[in-house]
C-alpha positions in Angstrom: 107.1 107.4 109.3 106.6 111.1 109.9 107.8 114.4 108.3 107.8 117.8 110.7 106.0 119.1 112.1 104.1 116.6 113.9 101.1 118.9 115.4 98.2 116.4 115.6 97.7 113.4 117.8 94.6 111.7 118.5 93.2 108.4 119.8 90.8 106.3 118.4 89.1 103.7 120.5 87.4 100.8 119.0 85.7 98.4 121.1 88.9 96.5 123.1 91.1 98.2 120.0 93.2 101.6 120.6 94.6 103.1 117.2 97.4 106.2 117.6 96.7 108.8 114.8 99.7 111.5 114.3 99.8 114.0 111.6 102.5 114.2 109.6 102.3 118.2 108.3 105.7 118.0 106.2 104.1 115.6 103.9 100.5 116.3 104.6 99.6 112.5 105.6 98.6 110.5 108.8 100.5 107.6 110.6 98.4 104.7 112.6 99.2 102.4 114.9 98.0 100.5 117.4 98.1 101.3 121.0 96.3 99.1 123.4 98.9 96.1 123.3 102.2 95.6 125.0 104.1 97.9 122.8 103.2 100.3 120.1 102.4 98.6 116.6 102.7 100.6 113.6 99.9 99.6 110.8 100.6 102.7 108.3 99.9 105.7 106.2 97.4 107.5 104.8 96.4 110.8 102.7 93.5 112.9 101.7 93.1 113.8 98.9 90.8 115.6 96.6 88.2 114.0 94.8 84.2 114.8 94.1 85.1 118.7 93.7 86.8 118.6 97.7 90.4 119.7 98.1 92.8 117.5 99.5 94.4 117.5 102.8 97.7 119.5 103.4 99.8 121.3 105.6 97.2 120.1 108.3 98.2 121.2 111.9 95.7 118.4 114.0 93.7 115.9 113.8 91.0 114.4 115.8 89.3 111.2 116.1 85.8 108.8 117.5 85.4 105.7 117.3 81.8 103.9 117.3 78.5 105.3 115.5 79.1 109.2 114.2 75.9 110.2 112.4 76.2 108.4 109.0 79.9 107.4 110.0 79.2 103.6 111.1 82.1 103.2 113.0 84.0 106.4 113.7 85.1 109.9 112.2 88.6 111.3 111.4 88.5 115.0 111.2 91.8 116.7 110.2 92.4 120.8 110.1 93.4 121.6 106.3 95.5 124.7 106.3 94.5 125.4 102.4 90.8 125.4 101.1 91.8 127.3 97.7 93.1 126.1 94.4 96.3 127.6 93.8 97.1 129.0 97.1 100.8 128.1 98.1 102.0 127.8 101.6 104.4 130.9 101.3 101.4 133.1 100.3 98.5 134.5 103.0 95.9 131.9 103.0 92.2 133.3 102.4 90.4 130.2 103.8 91.0 127.2 106.0 88.4 123.9 106.9 87.7 121.1 108.4 88.0 117.4 106.6 85.5 114.5 107.6 86.9 110.9 106.9 84.9 107.7 107.6 87.1 105.9 110.0 85.8 102.9 107.6 87.5 103.9 104.5 90.7 104.6 106.9 90.8 100.6 107.7 89.9 99.8 104.2 92.8 101.8 102.6 95.9 100.3 105.8 93.9 96.6 105.7 93.6 97.3 109.5 91.1 94.9 111.3 
């Protein structure tokens, strides 16, 4: 489910549901568990890929999330650190730019079939 390093964990509360999101730095993905029950319930993984001139998330060191309305994000927002923001930069070179990516929680729920 996770490939080291795991450097980011966050809880997203959505009504009576609580979700744990963990960054899987080794493969630039995120794992999701529902954690409001008796035992954690693993629900799947997602990655943030590039589109519309914005690069995908790679080698993330952190993740944060907030459920509910956050500006234009009607059900919540997931924010992750992206360690490479320039096409062609490699982890072995001195990175020039890093940034944060904003992801609509609705898109994550749709991708993983969360309800």
